[in-house]
Structures are given as C-alpha cells and as structure tokens.
C-alpha positions as CSV (number, residue, x, y, z in Angstrom):
1,X,-25.7,37.6,-40.5
2,X,-25.3,33.9,-41.2
3,X,-21.8,34.5,-42.6
4,X,-20.8,36.2,-39.4
5,X,-22.3,33.4,-37.3
6,X,-20.3,30.9,-39.3
7,X,-17.1,32.9,-38.8
8,X,-17.8,33.2,-35.0
9,X,-18.3,29.5,-34.8
10,X,-15.1,28.9,-36.6
11,X,-13.2,31.2,-34.4
12,X,-14.6,29.6,-31.2
13,X,-13.7,26.0,-32.5
14,X,-10.3,27.2,-33.5
15,X,-9.5,29.0,-30.3
16,X,-10.6,25.9,-28.3
17,X,-8.6,23.5,-30.3
18,X,-5.6,25.6,-30.3
19,X,-5.8,25.9,-26.6
20,X,-6.2,22.2,-26.1
21,X,-3.1,21.4,-28.3
22,X,-1.0,24.0,-26.8
23,X,-2.0,22.9,-23.2
24,X,-1.3,19.2,-24.0
25,X,-5.0,18.0,-24.0
26,X,-4.2,16.7,-27.5
27,X,-0.9,15.0,-27.9
28,X,1.3,14.8,-30.9
29,X,-0.1,12.5,-33.6
30,X,-3.4,12.4,-32.1
31,X,-6.2,12.3,-34.7
32,X,-8.7,15.1,-34.6
33,X,-12.0,13.7,-35.8
34,X,-14.4,16.3,-37.4
35,X,-17.6,14.5,-36.3
36,X,-16.3,13.8,-32.7
37,X,-15.2,17.4,-32.1
38,X,-18.5,18.9,-33.7
39,X,-20.5,16.8,-31.3
40,X,-18.3,17.8,-28.3
41,X,-18.7,21.4,-29.1
42,X,-22.2,21.4,-30.4
43,X,-21.3,22.6,-33.9
44,X,-21.5,21.2,-37.4
45,X,-18.6,19.7,-39.2
46,X,-18.1,22.9,-41.3
47,X,-16.7,25.1,-38.6
48,X,-14.6,22.2,-37.3
49,X,-13.2,21.7,-40.9
50,X,-12.3,25.3,-41.3
51,X,-10.7,25.5,-37.8
52,X,-8.5,22.6,-38.7
53,X,-7.3,24.3,-41.9
54,X,-6.5,27.3,-40.0
55,X,-4.6,25.2,-37.4
56,X,-2.7,23.5,-40.3
57,X,-1.5,27.1,-41.4
58,X,-0.2,27.7,-37.9
59,X,1.6,24.4,-38.1
60,X,-0.2,22.8,-35.3
61,X,-2.2,20.3,-37.4
62,X,-1.4,18.1,-40.4
63,X,-4.2,17.3,-42.8
64,X,-3.6,14.2,-44.8
65,X,-6.1,13.9,-47.8
66,X,-8.5,11.0,-47.6
67,X,-7.1,10.2,-44.1
68,X,-7.7,12.8,-41.6
69,X,-6.1,15.6,-39.4
70,X,-3.3,14.9,-36.9
71,X,-1.8,17.0,-34.2
72,X,1.6,18.1,-35.1
73,X,2.2,19.8,-31.8
74,X,5.2,21.9,-30.7
75,X,8.5,20.2,-31.1
76,X,11.6,20.8,-28.6
77,X,13.3,22.6,-31.5
78,X,10.1,24.8,-31.9
79,X,10.2,25.6,-28.1
80,X,13.9,26.5,-28.3
81,X,13.3,28.6,-31.3
82,X,10.4,30.5,-29.7
83,X,12.4,31.2,-26.5
84,X,15.5,32.3,-28.4
85,X,13.3,34.8,-30.5
86,X,11.2,35.7,-27.4
87,X,14.2,36.5,-25.4
88,X,15.3,39.3,-27.8
89,X,11.6,40.5,-28.3
90,X,11.0,40.6,-24.4
91,X,14.1,42.8,-24.3
92,X,12.7,45.2,-26.7
93,X,9.4,45.2,-25.1
94,X,10.9,46.1,-21.7
95,X,12.9,48.9,-23.4
96,X,9.9,50.4,-25.0
97,X,7.8,49.9,-21.8
98,X,10.3,52.1,-19.9
99,X,9.5,54.8,-22.3
100,X,5.7,54.4,-22.3
101,X,4.5,52.7,-19.2
102,X,1.8,54.5,-17.1
103,X,1.6,54.8,-13.4
104,X,-1.5,52.6,-13.4
105,X,0.5,50.0,-15.3
106,X,3.4,50.2,-12.7
107,X,0.8,49.7,-10.0
108,X,-0.7,46.8,-11.8
109,X,2.8,45.0,-12.1
110,X,3.6,45.6,-8.4
111,X,0.4,44.0,-7.5
112,X,1.1,41.0,-9.8
113,X,4.5,40.5,-8.0
114,X,3.0,40.9,-4.4
115,X,0.4,38.3,-5.3
116,X,2.9,36.0,-6.8
117,X,5.0,36.1,-3.6
118,X,1.8,35.5,-1.5
119,X,0.8,32.5,-3.4
120,X,4.4,31.0,-3.4
121,X,4.9,31.4,0.2
122,X,1.4,30.4,1.3
123,X,1.5,27.1,3.2
124,X,-2.0,25.5,3.2
125,X,-2.9,21.9,3.9
126,X,-5.7,21.9,1.3
127,X,-3.6,23.4,-1.5
128,X,-1.7,21.0,-3.7
129,X,1.5,22.0,-5.3
130,X,0.2,21.7,-8.8
131,X,-2.6,24.1,-8.0
132,X,-0.1,26.6,-6.5
133,X,2.1,26.3,-9.6
134,X,-0.8,27.0,-11.7
135,X,-1.6,30.0,-9.9
136,X,2.0,31.4,-10.0
137,X,2.1,30.5,-13.7
138,X,-1.1,32.4,-14.4
139,X,0.4,35.5,-12.4
140,X,3.6,35.1,-14.5
141,X,1.5,35.4,-17.6
142,X,-0.3,38.5,-16.3
143,X,2.9,40.2,-15.7
144,X,4.1,39.6,-19.2
145,X,0.7,40.6,-20.5
146,X,0.8,44.0,-18.8
147,X,4.3,44.6,-19.9
148,X,3.4,43.8,-23.6
149,X,0.7,46.3,-23.3
150,X,3.0,48.9,-21.6
151,X,5.3,48.6,-24.7
152,X,2.8,50.7,-26.7
153,X,3.1,48.5,-29.7
154,X,0.2,46.6,-30.9
155,X,2.5,44.5,-33.4
156,X,4.9,43.5,-30.6
157,X,2.1,42.8,-28.0
158,X,0.5,40.4,-30.6
159,X,3.6,38.7,-31.5
160,X,4.7,38.0,-27.9
161,X,1.2,37.1,-26.8
162,X,1.1,34.3,-29.5
163,X,4.7,33.0,-28.4
164,X,3.5,33.1,-24.7
165,X,0.5,30.8,-25.6
166,X,2.9,28.5,-27.6
167,X,5.2,27.8,-24.6
168,X,2.2,27.6,-22.0
169,X,3.0,24.0,-20.9
170,X,6.7,24.6,-20.6
171,X,6.2,27.7,-18.4
172,X,4.0,25.6,-16.0
173,X,6.8,23.1,-15.9
174,X,9.3,25.9,-15.0
175,X,7.4,27.4,-12.2
176,X,6.5,24.0,-10.7
177,X,10.2,24.0,-9.4
178,X,9.8,26.3,-6.3
179,X,13.3,27.6,-6.2
180,X,12.9,28.7,-9.9
181,X,9.5,30.3,-9.3
182,X,11.2,32.4,-6.5
183,X,14.0,33.5,-8.8
184,X,11.7,34.2,-11.5
185,X,9.5,36.6,-9.3
186,X,12.8,38.2,-8.2
187,X,13.7,38.7,-11.8
188,X,10.3,40.3,-12.4
189,X,10.9,42.6,-9.7
190,X,14.3,43.6,-11.1
191,X,12.7,44.3,-14.4
192,X,10.1,46.4,-13.0
193,X,12.6,48.4,-10.9
194,X,14.6,49.2,-14.0
195,X,11.5,50.4,-15.7
196,X,10.6,52.6,-12.9
197,X,14.1,54.0,-12.8
198,X,13.7,54.6,-16.7
199,X,16.8,52.6,-17.5
200,X,16.1,51.4,-20.8
201,X,19.2,49.5,-21.4
202,X,19.0,47.7,-17.9
203,X,15.5,46.8,-18.4
204,X,16.1,45.2,-21.9
205,X,19.1,43.2,-20.7
206,X,17.2,41.9,-17.6
207,X,14.2,40.9,-19.5
208,X,16.4,39.2,-22.1
209,X,18.2,37.3,-19.4
210,X,15.0,36.3,-17.6
211,X,13.9,34.4,-20.6
212,X,17.2,32.8,-21.1
213,X,17.2,31.6,-17.6
214,X,13.9,29.9,-18.2
215,X,15.5,28.1,-21.1
216,X,18.3,27.0,-18.9
217,X,15.9,25.7,-16.3
218,X,13.9,23.7,-18.8
219,X,17.1,22.4,-20.3
220,X,16.0,23.6,-23.7
221,X,18.7,22.8,-26.2
222,X,18.7,23.1,-30.1
C-alpha cells in the first residue's frame, strides 16, 4: 500500500511539473529545487526527486550531479520536428478515423466545431482576447482528442496526445490570431466532412495540411 502511495505521489508531482514546463510556467534553464517543489506540493523530497529523474528521461530536465536539476524545455527544433512528425501521424489518424468513427463521435466533433465558432464570434465587453483564445485553444485540443480516440488505435492515440501536450504553448499562440483561428475551425470542418463522406484519402490529406498550416502560421522552421 505504501509503495502504491509513493508511486501515486511521484505520478502527481511528475504530471504537475511536466504541465508547468510545457505551459511555460518554468522557463528554460530555470532551476527546479526539490525542497521548494516539495513544500509547494505538500510532499517529501523523494517523489520530487523521482519525478525529476522521469522528466530527465523525457528530455525536459537536465540533472547535473552535485549541482541541481534545470529545465531543458522544448527548443524550436523540437517544435519543428514534433509538428513534422505530427502532420504525418494526424493524417494517418484521420484515415483510420474514417474507417472506425462512430455516430456519437461524429456528433461530438460537430458540437466542438459549433462551440468553437460561437466563442470566436462572440463579442463581449467582459471577455478579454486572451481568454477567448484560451477557450478556442481548449476546443481545438478537444477536437483532436476525439479524433485520436476515433482512430481506434491506443498506440496512435497515446503518441499524438503526448505530442499535443508538448506543443501546447505554440497552439495557444496560433489561435490568438483571430484569422488563423477562423481558418483552423474551417479546416476542422473540412476534415470532419471528409470523414463523414468516408473519403480516407481526402481526410488524410486535409489533416496533414492542417498541421502544416499551423507550422506556417507560427513561422516554425528547422
């Protein structure tokens, strides 16, 4: 029981630190102090130390013996590589989703698109642009999450979900540009229509192009 609790604590600390690194709370070269993190999260130093080792395996943290743990972060080349790989895998995902998607998942994707359009067009004096961008970004993530599940491949879903987390900040930056957000929602609509038409080749091509257009919008170059 104690071992399970230790693993649970390590997992909770790992997920929290990973999210904070990927979302930009911690910047590149920031030192991650075991004592400070443990105090903040209400845990001992042991699960923090184990979480940092796991983050080092993912390439997000560098541990220097007798000195400390430092954020490696995601470089521009990392983001470029992730988007290039993701563009091909997103295409494959859309192709497989065309074969296996359920009516319930189609309805869910329709709802996500409608909500995205609603939040994008909504003009409210008390709603800041950053908040609206965050809502649209979250809906963008939900669209892809449903599509990943619809591919009927646990492996592909896992890999793409991880990639999606790694470029979270870049995705938010992309949808902050209103015209790009409009185009992105339109691209989601086109992908869904191709899937509904059971056109595997078109769905794959549109999904691939969708990710490449995000790269162009963010000026991501090797």
